[in-house]
C-alpha positions as CSV (number, residue, x, y, z in Angstrom):
1,X,-29.0,15.9,-3.5
2,X,-31.2,13.3,-1.8
3,X,-32.0,10.3,-4.0
4,X,-35.7,9.5,-4.3
5,X,-37.1,6.8,-2.1
6,X,-38.3,4.8,-5.2
7,X,-34.7,4.8,-6.7
8,X,-33.2,3.6,-3.4
9,X,-35.9,0.9,-3.2
10,X,-35.1,-0.3,-6.7
11,X,-31.6,-1.0,-5.6
12,X,-32.8,-2.8,-2.5
13,X,-35.0,-4.9,-4.7
14,X,-32.0,-6.0,-6.8
15,X,-30.3,-7.1,-3.6
16,X,-33.3,-8.9,-2.4
17,X,-33.9,-10.8,-5.6
18,X,-30.5,-12.5,-5.2
19,X,-31.0,-13.2,-1.6
20,X,-34.5,-14.6,-2.0
21,X,-33.3,-17.2,-4.6
22,X,-32.1,-19.3,-1.6
23,X,-34.5,-21.0,0.8
24,X,-34.3,-22.8,4.1
25,X,-35.4,-26.0,2.4
26,X,-33.2,-26.1,-0.7
27,X,-30.8,-29.0,-1.1
28,X,-28.3,-26.9,-3.1
29,X,-25.3,-26.1,-0.9
30,X,-22.1,-24.0,-0.9
31,X,-20.1,-27.2,-1.9
32,X,-22.4,-27.6,-4.9
33,X,-21.6,-24.1,-6.1
34,X,-17.8,-24.6,-5.9
35,X,-18.1,-28.0,-7.6
36,X,-20.2,-26.5,-10.4
37,X,-17.6,-23.8,-11.0
38,X,-14.8,-26.4,-11.1
39,X,-16.7,-28.3,-13.7
40,X,-17.9,-25.3,-15.8
41,X,-14.7,-23.2,-15.8
42,X,-12.1,-25.0,-13.9
43,X,-9.2,-23.2,-15.5
44,X,-10.5,-19.8,-14.6
45,X,-8.5,-17.9,-12.0
46,X,-9.8,-18.0,-8.4
47,X,-7.1,-16.8,-6.2
48,X,-3.8,-14.9,-6.3
49,X,-1.7,-15.4,-3.2
50,X,1.9,-14.3,-3.0
51,X,3.4,-15.9,-6.1
52,X,0.6,-18.5,-6.6
53,X,-2.2,-18.3,-9.1
54,X,-4.9,-20.8,-8.2
55,X,-7.8,-21.8,-10.5
56,X,-11.3,-22.8,-9.5
57,X,-10.4,-26.4,-10.5
58,X,-7.3,-26.4,-8.3
59,X,-9.3,-25.0,-5.4
60,X,-11.8,-27.8,-5.8
61,X,-9.1,-30.5,-5.9
62,X,-7.3,-29.2,-2.8
63,X,-10.6,-28.9,-0.9
64,X,-11.3,-32.5,-1.8
65,X,-8.0,-33.5,-0.2
66,X,-9.1,-31.9,3.1
67,X,-12.5,-33.6,2.8
68,X,-10.8,-37.0,2.4
69,X,-8.5,-36.4,5.4
70,X,-11.5,-35.3,7.5
71,X,-13.4,-38.4,6.5
72,X,-10.4,-40.5,7.4
73,X,-10.6,-39.0,10.9
74,X,-14.1,-40.3,11.2
75,X,-16.1,-37.0,10.6
76,X,-19.5,-37.1,9.0
77,X,-22.4,-34.9,8.2
78,X,-23.5,-32.8,11.2
79,X,-20.1,-33.1,13.0
80,X,-18.0,-30.0,13.7
81,X,-14.3,-29.4,12.9
82,X,-12.3,-26.3,13.6
83,X,-10.0,-24.3,11.3
84,X,-7.5,-21.9,12.8
85,X,-5.3,-20.3,10.1
86,X,-4.4,-16.8,8.9
87,X,-5.4,-15.7,5.4
88,X,-3.9,-18.2,3.0
89,X,-5.3,-20.7,0.5
90,X,-5.3,-23.6,2.9
91,X,-7.8,-21.8,5.1
92,X,-10.3,-21.9,2.2
93,X,-9.4,-25.4,1.2
94,X,-10.0,-26.6,4.8
95,X,-13.5,-25.2,5.4
96,X,-14.7,-26.0,1.9
97,X,-13.5,-29.6,2.2
98,X,-15.5,-29.9,5.4
99,X,-18.5,-28.5,3.7
100,X,-18.3,-31.2,1.0
101,X,-19.0,-33.7,3.8
102,X,-21.7,-31.7,5.4
103,X,-19.3,-31.1,8.3
104,X,-19.6,-27.7,10.0
105,X,-16.4,-25.6,10.1
106,X,-15.8,-23.6,13.3
107,X,-13.6,-20.7,12.2
108,X,-11.4,-19.8,15.2
109,X,-10.0,-16.3,15.6
110,X,-6.3,-16.3,15.0
111,X,-5.9,-14.1,18.1
112,X,-7.7,-16.5,20.4
113,X,-5.6,-17.8,23.2
114,X,-5.8,-19.3,26.7
115,X,-9.4,-19.4,28.1
116,X,-10.9,-18.0,24.9
117,X,-9.4,-20.7,22.7
118,X,-10.4,-23.5,25.1
119,X,-13.9,-22.1,25.2
120,X,-14.0,-22.0,21.4
121,X,-13.3,-25.8,21.3
122,X,-15.9,-26.6,23.9
123,X,-18.7,-24.3,22.7
124,X,-18.6,-25.7,19.2
125,X,-18.1,-29.3,20.1
126,X,-15.2,-29.5,17.6
127,X,-13.7,-33.0,17.1
128,X,-10.9,-32.1,14.7
129,X,-8.7,-29.0,14.4
130,X,-6.8,-27.9,11.2
131,X,-4.2,-25.7,12.9
132,X,-2.0,-23.4,10.9
133,X,1.6,-23.5,11.8
134,X,1.5,-19.8,12.4
135,X,-1.0,-20.4,15.3
136,X,0.9,-23.1,17.1
137,X,2.1,-20.7,19.9
138,X,-1.5,-19.7,20.6
139,X,-2.5,-23.4,20.7
140,X,0.1,-24.0,23.3
141,X,-1.4,-21.4,25.7
142,X,-4.1,-24.0,26.6
143,X,-2.5,-26.8,28.6
144,X,-3.6,-30.2,27.4
145,X,-5.5,-29.0,24.4
146,X,-4.1,-31.7,22.2
147,X,-5.8,-34.2,24.6
148,X,-9.2,-32.5,24.0
149,X,-9.2,-32.3,20.2
150,X,-7.4,-34.2,17.4
151,X,-5.1,-31.7,15.8
152,X,-3.5,-31.6,12.4
153,X,-0.9,-28.9,11.9
154,X,-0.9,-27.4,8.4
155,X,2.5,-26.1,7.4
156,X,3.1,-22.5,6.5
157,X,6.2,-22.9,4.4
158,X,8.7,-25.7,4.0
159,X,7.8,-29.0,5.7
160,X,11.3,-29.2,7.3
161,X,10.6,-26.0,9.3
162,X,7.2,-27.3,10.7
163,X,6.8,-27.1,14.4
164,X,4.7,-30.0,15.7
165,X,3.4,-29.7,19.3
166,X,3.2,-32.9,21.3
167,X,0.3,-35.2,20.6
168,X,-0.5,-33.4,17.3
169,X,0.3,-34.6,13.7
170,X,1.5,-32.9,10.5
171,X,-1.4,-32.6,8.0
172,X,0.9,-32.6,5.0
173,X,1.6,-36.3,4.9
174,X,-2.2,-37.1,5.0
175,X,-3.0,-34.4,2.5
176,X,-0.4,-35.6,0.0
177,X,-1.8,-39.1,-0.2
178,X,-5.5,-37.9,-0.2
179,X,-7.9,-38.4,-3.0
180,X,-8.5,-35.2,-5.0
181,X,-11.7,-36.2,-6.7
182,X,-15.1,-34.9,-5.5
183,X,-16.4,-36.9,-2.6
184,X,-19.7,-38.7,-3.1
185,X,-22.6,-36.2,-2.7
186,X,-24.4,-38.9,-0.7
187,X,-22.1,-38.0,2.1
188,X,-23.9,-34.7,2.5
189,X,-27.3,-36.0,1.6
190,X,-30.0,-34.5,3.8
191,X,-28.2,-31.1,4.1
192,X,-30.5,-28.2,3.4
193,X,-30.1,-24.4,3.1
194,X,-30.8,-23.5,6.7
195,X,-28.2,-26.0,8.0
196,X,-24.9,-24.4,9.3
197,X,-22.1,-24.0,6.9
198,X,-19.8,-22.7,9.6
199,X,-19.6,-21.1,13.0
200,X,-18.1,-17.6,13.3
201,X,-17.0,-16.2,16.6
202,X,-18.4,-12.8,17.6
203,X,-18.0,-10.8,20.8
204,X,-21.3,-10.3,22.6
205,X,-22.1,-7.8,25.2
206,X,-20.9,-10.0,28.0
207,X,-18.7,-13.0,28.6
208,X,-16.6,-15.0,26.3
209,X,-17.1,-14.9,22.5
210,X,-20.2,-16.7,21.1
211,X,-20.2,-19.0,18.1
212,X,-22.7,-17.5,15.6
213,X,-24.3,-19.8,13.1
214,X,-24.0,-19.0,9.4
215,X,-26.0,-21.2,7.0
216,X,-25.5,-22.3,3.4
217,X,-28.6,-20.4,2.5
218,X,-27.2,-17.1,3.9
219,X,-23.7,-17.5,2.4
220,X,-25.2,-18.1,-1.1
221,X,-27.8,-15.4,-0.8
222,X,-25.4,-12.7,0.3
223,X,-23.2,-13.5,-2.8
224,X,-26.0,-13.6,-5.3
225,X,-27.7,-10.5,-3.8
226,X,-24.6,-8.4,-4.0
227,X,-23.7,-9.5,-7.4
228,X,-27.1,-8.3,-8.6
229,X,-26.8,-5.0,-6.8
230,X,-23.3,-4.1,-7.8
231,X,-23.3,-5.5,-11.3
232,X,-20.3,-7.7,-10.5
233,X,-18.9,-9.9,-13.3
234,X,-16.2,-12.5,-13.7
235,X,-13.9,-9.6,-15.0
236,X,-13.9,-8.0,-11.6
237,X,-11.0,-8.5,-9.2
238,X,-11.6,-8.6,-5.4
239,X,-9.0,-7.5,-2.8
240,X,-9.2,-9.4,0.5
241,X,-7.0,-8.1,3.4
242,X,-9.5,-8.6,6.3
243,X,-9.3,-11.8,8.3
244,X,-11.4,-14.6,6.6
245,X,-12.4,-16.1,10.0
246,X,-14.8,-13.1,10.3
247,X,-18.1,-13.0,8.4
248,X,-17.2,-9.8,6.5
249,X,-14.3,-11.3,4.4
250,X,-15.2,-15.0,4.8
251,X,-18.8,-14.6,3.7
252,X,-19.5,-11.2,2.3
253,X,-16.4,-10.7,0.1
254,X,-15.8,-14.3,-0.9
255,X,-19.4,-15.2,-1.6
256,X,-19.7,-12.1,-3.8
257,X,-16.7,-13.2,-5.9
258,X,-17.7,-16.8,-6.1
259,X,-21.3,-15.9,-7.1
260,X,-20.0,-14.9,-10.6
261,X,-16.7,-16.8,-10.6
262,X,-14.5,-13.7,-10.2
263,X,-10.9,-13.9,-8.8
264,X,-9.7,-12.7,-5.4
265,X,-6.3,-11.2,-4.5
266,X,-5.6,-12.5,-1.0
267,X,-3.2,-11.0,1.5
268,X,-2.5,-12.1,5.1
269,X,-3.5,-8.6,6.4
270,X,-3.8,-5.0,5.4
271,X,-0.7,-3.2,4.5
272,X,-0.9,0.6,3.8
273,X,2.3,0.6,1.8
274,X,1.2,-2.4,-0.3
275,X,-2.3,-1.3,-0.9
276,X,-2.1,0.9,-4.0
277,X,0.8,-1.1,-5.7
278,X,-1.4,-4.2,-5.3
279,X,-4.5,-2.4,-6.7
280,X,-2.6,-1.1,-9.8
281,X,-0.6,-4.3,-10.5
282,X,-3.6,-6.6,-10.4
283,X,-6.4,-4.4,-11.6
284,X,-8.4,-4.5,-8.4
285,X,-11.9,-3.3,-8.8
286,X,-13.6,-4.2,-5.5
287,X,-12.3,-3.7,-2.0
288,X,-13.9,-4.5,1.3
289,X,-12.9,-2.1,4.1
290,X,-13.1,-1.2,7.7
291,X,-12.9,2.4,8.8
292,X,-9.3,2.4,9.9
293,X,-8.2,1.4,6.4
294,X,-9.5,4.6,5.0
295,X,-7.8,6.7,7.7
296,X,-4.5,4.9,7.1
297,X,-4.6,5.5,3.4
298,X,-5.5,9.2,3.6
299,X,-2.8,9.8,6.2
300,X,-0.1,8.7,3.7
301,X,1.8,11.4,1.7
302,X,-0.1,12.4,-1.4
303,X,1.1,11.3,-4.8
304,X,0.4,12.3,-8.5
305,X,-0.7,8.7,-8.9
306,X,-3.5,8.9,-6.3
307,X,-6.3,8.9,-8.8
308,X,-4.6,6.4,-11.1
309,X,-6.2,3.1,-10.1
310,X,-8.9,0.6,-11.1
311,X,-11.1,0.6,-8.0
312,X,-14.8,0.9,-8.9
313,X,-16.3,0.3,-5.5
314,X,-15.6,-0.1,-1.8
315,X,-17.9,-2.1,0.5
316,X,-17.7,-2.2,4.3
317,X,-18.3,-0.3,7.4
318,X,-16.7,2.3,9.6
319,X,-16.1,5.3,7.3
320,X,-16.8,8.5,9.2
321,X,-18.1,11.4,7.2
322,X,-14.7,13.2,7.4
323,X,-12.7,10.2,6.2
324,X,-15.3,9.6,3.5
325,X,-15.0,13.1,2.1
326,X,-11.2,13.1,2.2
327,X,-11.0,9.7,0.5
328,X,-13.2,10.7,-2.4
329,X,-11.5,14.1,-2.9
330,X,-8.1,12.4,-3.0
331,X,-8.7,9.1,-4.8
332,X,-11.6,10.0,-7.1
333,X,-15.3,9.2,-7.5
334,X,-15.3,5.7,-6.1
335,X,-18.7,4.2,-5.1
336,X,-18.7,3.6,-1.4
337,X,-21.2,1.1,0.0
338,X,-21.1,1.8,3.7
339,X,-23.3,-0.6,5.6
340,X,-24.2,-2.1,8.9
341,X,-24.8,-5.7,9.9
342,X,-23.4,-8.4,12.1
343,X,-22.5,-12.1,11.4
344,X,-25.6,-13.2,13.3
345,X,-28.0,-10.3,12.6
346,X,-31.3,-11.0,10.9
347,X,-31.5,-7.4,9.5
348,X,-29.0,-5.1,7.9
349,X,-28.6,-1.8,6.1
350,X,-26.6,-0.5,3.2
351,X,-26.0,3.0,1.9
352,X,-26.4,2.5,-1.9
353,X,-26.7,6.2,-2.6
354,X,-23.3,7.5,-1.7
355,X,-24.9,9.6,1.1
356,X,-21.8,10.6,3.0
357,X,-21.7,9.4,6.6
358,X,-24.8,7.2,6.4
359,X,-24.7,3.4,6.9
360,X,-28.0,2.7,5.2
361,X,-31.5,3.8,4.2
362,X,-34.9,2.3,4.8
363,X,-36.9,4.2,2.2
364,X,-40.2,2.4,3.0
365,X,-40.4,1.0,6.5
366,X,-43.0,-1.6,5.7
367,X,-40.5,-3.2,3.3
368,X,-38.0,-4.0,6.1
369,X,-38.1,-5.9,9.3
370,X,-35.7,-3.4,11.0
371,X,-36.9,-0.7,13.5
372,X,-35.3,1.9,15.6
373,X,-36.6,2.0,19.2
374,X,-36.1,4.5,22.0
375,X,-33.4,3.6,24.5
376,X,-32.3,5.3,27.8
377,X,-28.5,5.1,27.8
378,X,-28.2,6.3,31.3
379,X,-30.7,3.9,32.7
380,X,-29.7,1.1,30.3
381,X,-33.3,0.3,29.4
382,X,-35.8,0.7,26.6
383,X,-38.6,3.3,26.9
384,X,-42.1,1.9,26.9
385,X,-45.6,3.3,26.2
386,X,-48.6,3.1,28.5
387,X,-49.3,-0.4,27.2
388,X,-45.8,-1.6,28.0
389,X,-44.6,-1.8,24.4
390,X,-41.5,-0.3,22.9
391,X,-41.6,3.1,21.2
392,X,-40.2,3.8,17.7
393,X,-37.7,6.7,17.4
394,X,-38.6,9.9,15.6
395,X,-36.1,11.5,13.3
396,X,-32.9,12.7,15.0
397,X,-33.5,10.6,18.1
398,X,-31.0,7.9,19.2
399,X,-32.2,4.4,19.7
400,X,-31.4,0.7,19.4
401,X,-31.8,-1.0,16.0
402,X,-33.8,-4.2,16.3
403,X,-35.0,-6.8,13.6
404,X,-38.3,-8.7,13.7
405,X,-37.6,-12.5,13.8
406,X,-39.4,-14.2,10.9
407,X,-39.7,-17.9,10.3
408,X,-41.7,-18.2,7.1
409,X,-41.4,-21.5,5.1
410,X,-39.6,-20.9,1.8
411,X,-38.2,-17.6,2.9
412,X,-34.8,-17.0,4.5
413,X,-35.2,-13.3,5.1
414,X,-35.6,-12.2,8.7
415,X,-34.4,-15.5,10.2
416,X,-32.3,-15.3,13.3
417,X,-29.8,-18.2,13.1
418,X,-28.4,-17.5,16.5
419,X,-25.6,-19.2,18.3
420,X,-24.5,-22.7,19.3
421,X,-25.6,-21.8,22.8
422,X,-29.4,-21.7,23.0
423,X,-29.4,-19.5,26.0
424,X,-27.1,-17.0,24.3
425,X,-29.6,-17.0,21.4
426,X,-32.5,-16.4,23.7
427,X,-30.7,-13.5,25.3
428,X,-30.5,-11.7,22.0
429,X,-34.2,-11.8,21.5
430,X,-36.7,-9.2,22.7
431,X,-40.3,-10.4,23.1
432,X,-43.6,-8.6,23.2
433,X,-42.1,-5.6,21.6
434,X,-44.9,-4.0,19.7
435,X,-47.5,-6.8,20.2
436,X,-48.0,-9.8,22.4
437,X,-46.0,-12.8,21.1
438,X,-43.7,-11.0,18.7
439,X,-40.0,-11.5,18.8
440,X,-37.2,-9.2,17.7
441,X,-33.4,-9.5,17.4
442,X,-31.4,-7.0,19.5
443,X,-28.5,-5.5,17.6
444,X,-26.9,-3.9,20.6
445,X,-26.1,-0.9,18.4
446,X,-27.3,2.7,18.7
447,X,-28.4,4.7,15.6
448,X,-30.2,7.9,14.6
449,X,-32.0,8.6,11.4
450,X,-32.8,11.8,9.5
451,X,-36.1,12.9,7.8
452,X,-35.2,11.1,4.6
453,X,-34.7,7.8,6.6
454,X,-30.9,7.6,6.2
455,X,-29.5,6.0,9.2
456,X,-26.3,6.9,11.1
457,X,-24.3,4.7,13.5
458,X,-23.9,6.3,17.0
459,X,-22.3,3.7,19.2
460,X,-22.3,0.2,20.6
461,X,-24.3,-0.5,23.7
462,X,-23.4,-2.3,26.9
463,X,-20.1,-4.0,27.5
464,X,-18.6,-4.2,24.0
465,X,-16.6,-1.6,22.2
466,X,-14.9,-1.7,18.8
467,X,-11.1,-1.2,18.3
468,X,-8.9,-2.0,15.4
469,X,-11.8,-3.6,13.6
470,X,-12.4,-6.0,16.5
471,X,-15.2,-6.1,19.0
472,X,-13.8,-6.2,22.5
473,X,-15.9,-7.6,25.4
474,X,-15.1,-5.6,28.5
475,X,-16.4,-8.5,30.7
476,X,-14.0,-10.9,29.0
477,X,-11.0,-8.5,29.3
478,X,-11.8,-7.8,33.0
479,X,-12.1,-11.4,33.8
480,X,-8.6,-12.1,32.4
481,X,-7.0,-9.0,34.1
482,X,-8.5,-9.9,37.4
483,X,-5.9,-12.7,37.5
484,X,-3.6,-9.8,38.6
485,X,-3.3,-10.7,42.3
486,X,-3.2,-7.1,43.7
487,X,-6.4,-6.1,41.9
488,X,-9.7,-6.1,43.8
489,X,-11.9,-4.6,41.2
490,X,-11.3,-3.9,37.5
491,X,-13.7,-2.0,35.3
492,X,-12.9,-2.1,31.6
493,X,-14.5,0.2,29.0
494,X,-13.8,2.0,25.8
495,X,-12.8,5.7,25.4
496,X,-12.9,7.9,22.4
497,X,-9.6,9.1,20.9
498,X,-9.3,12.0,18.5
499,X,-8.8,11.0,14.9
500,X,-9.3,7.3,15.6
501,X,-12.2,5.1,14.7
502,X,-13.9,3.1,17.5
503,X,-12.8,3.3,21.1
504,X,-9.6,2.3,22.8
505,X,-9.5,0.1,25.9
506,X,-9.2,1.6,29.4
507,X,-9.3,0.0,32.8
508,X,-10.1,1.5,36.1
509,X,-8.4,-0.6,38.8
510,X,-9.0,-0.7,42.5
511,X,-6.1,-2.3,44.3
512,X,-6.4,-4.5,47.4
513,X,-5.6,-2.7,50.6
514,X,-1.9,-2.5,51.4
515,X,-0.7,-3.4,47.9
516,X,1.0,-1.4,45.2
517,X,0.8,-1.4,41.4
518,X,3.5,-3.2,39.4
519,X,3.1,-1.8,35.8
520,X,5.4,-4.3,34.2
521,X,3.8,-7.3,35.8
522,X,0.3,-6.1,34.8
523,X,1.5,-5.7,31.2
524,X,3.0,-9.2,31.1
525,X,-0.3,-10.7,32.3
526,X,-2.3,-8.7,29.7
527,X,0.2,-9.7,26.9
528,X,0.1,-13.4,27.9
529,X,-3.7,-13.7,28.2
530,X,-5.2,-11.2,25.7
531,X,-5.0,-10.6,22.0
532,X,-3.1,-7.4,21.2
533,X,-6.1,-5.4,20.2
534,X,-7.8,-6.1,23.6
535,X,-4.9,-4.9,25.8
536,X,-6.0,-1.6,27.5
537,X,-4.1,1.5,26.3
538,X,-4.9,3.3,29.5
539,X,-5.1,2.5,33.2
540,X,-6.3,4.5,36.1
541,X,-5.5,3.3,39.6
542,X,-8.0,4.6,42.2
543,X,-9.4,4.1,45.7
544,X,-12.9,3.1,44.9
545,X,-15.2,1.8,42.1
546,X,-18.2,3.6,40.7
547,X,-21.1,1.2,41.4
548,X,-24.9,1.2,41.2
549,X,-27.2,0.5,44.2
550,X,-27.2,-3.1,43.0
551,X,-23.4,-3.3,42.9
552,X,-23.1,-3.2,39.2
553,X,-20.0,-1.3,37.8
554,X,-20.9,2.0,36.2
555,X,-19.0,3.0,33.0
556,X,-20.8,6.1,31.7
557,X,-18.9,8.7,33.8
558,X,-15.6,6.9,33.3
559,X,-16.1,7.0,29.5
560,X,-16.9,10.7,29.6
561,X,-13.8,11.4,31.6
562,X,-11.7,9.4,29.2
563,X,-8.0,9.7,29.6
564,X,-7.9,13.4,30.6
565,X,-6.2,13.5,34.0
566,X,-7.9,16.9,34.7
567,X,-11.2,15.0,35.1
568,X,-10.1,12.7,38.0
569,X,-7.6,12.3,40.7
570,X,-6.6,8.7,40.1
571,X,-3.1,7.8,38.9
572,X,-3.1,7.5,35.1
573,X,-0.9,5.1,33.2
574,X,-0.3,4.7,29.4
575,X,0.7,1.6,27.5
576,X,4.4,1.6,26.5
577,X,4.8,-1.4,24.2
578,X,8.6,-1.0,23.6
579,X,9.2,-1.1,27.4
580,X,6.7,-3.9,27.8
581,X,5.0,-1.9,30.6
582,X,2.8,1.0,31.4
583,X,4.2,4.5,32.2
584,X,2.8,7.4,34.1
585,X,0.8,9.8,31.9
586,X,2.6,12.6,30.1
587,X,2.3,14.0,26.6
588,X,5.4,12.0,25.5
589,X,3.6,8.8,26.6
590,X,0.8,9.6,24.1
591,X,3.3,10.2,21.4
592,X,4.7,6.7,21.9
593,X,1.2,5.4,20.9
594,X,0.8,7.9,18.0
595,X,-2.2,9.3,19.9
596,X,-3.1,13.0,20.1
597,X,-3.9,14.6,23.5
598,X,-7.5,15.3,24.3
599,X,-8.8,18.6,23.1
600,X,-8.1,20.4,26.4
601,X,-4.4,20.1,25.7
């Protein structure tokens, strides 16, 4: 049964009422909210982590210590400091402490290494790095990085086990002697809602990751908006298993909980065996997900206890219709809020009606700044009318979602906060779309909608695909792999795999004349230079590359052929992690990766 448009709009209005409370000009910041909570209910539980139970008051005191240390290092309002830690309390203490000074926190991906890590330091202009002990090995993949940025290593256990790279310093000594009282608010005087709270790295369609700007206004607005919509109270319990250096967990989940002073159960990462025991032991009511989490959970053996839990709602993205149906049938009538958005996007969608498979609805188009426009995937261009303007999609047509860029005083909605790189920001904007002088944010994502204006995600455009909840830039991966000396051309792309969300990495390689392929050497290069999720699962070694007339590498046919050797004559290799190499394709090689053969098998 389709929910009425008015009913859906009422839910959207609840969300908007919370978001619109916060303005670009306001002087109220994220630091103010946390300090208010510490004053008003400092003994209330904020975080459960391993065997620790941390109150809002304790959170505030520990964040103050980080603020004191950062100030000792000479940081002041408007400066940038980086945080590179896995999910643990110190990650939150660090960025919140920086926020208390008006210092922008650059949240580094804990998979970043080599060129990507060095790029992250440079593109953010970070002057100080709070480095988790668990990330020291990655830090050391950049030669001389300690000479480029002051680095304080935060222990991840006992101090006596702490590994300190040359020219870095242990943070513990400084933190132990730091003042735990609130820093003077005058230190962040002049900070307003539209100013950056932190930078979050997001893979674009080309090149190295970009640092997206996330403001105080947006962080607070998302929290208050969702609290309104979902009816969240301080009695709810949130479950955080996604990495907090991403906007999803670091902003969406955390800001929702903090909006009402609710607690968070924090884990380093998702564990399928630990999920339901955690939910039942701690009374979890609200979980943020990615699509793979649902698939992992339904693939576990069924249990009489499957419907015995406290979860009221799931919020996230990536549930396919099939996983969605199986999840509800097995675990009961949980509200699933499947959505779409991006850290930097100026528009978003959310399915508030439990319409299976949809990522959102725009019941009344004139109440939203989002539009779906026709896009030629083969020609990689937008379709235009006789006046040169873009054309909106009809129902059941596939197109790119775009969002009108708005800059209205007193209103944060529709603003595109962009990236630290002005050129990268400009590259994300379409101009003269429906009228001369207008500007629209490009999502880079393809959707379709039905007659009732429910939207359905189709695919990512261009040179980015999604695997294991991470966006993988094919350009970035290819640039790294081209360090393999025998390679002349490498074309990286994503291929669909049965019963898996997203796309897996595949590379088509043309070798230099007279050379041969060394699978083990290629794997070692990939392992050394790339995060695990970006290492291609499949390789095809061939004699020539598929190029356009302007010498651009084509991917469409390669993606269609996938990893089916019947579709091409190239040699096909499959990743073999245990052997630390690639092996020639066979059905057993797929079994090693827990991947089913393509349908033809």
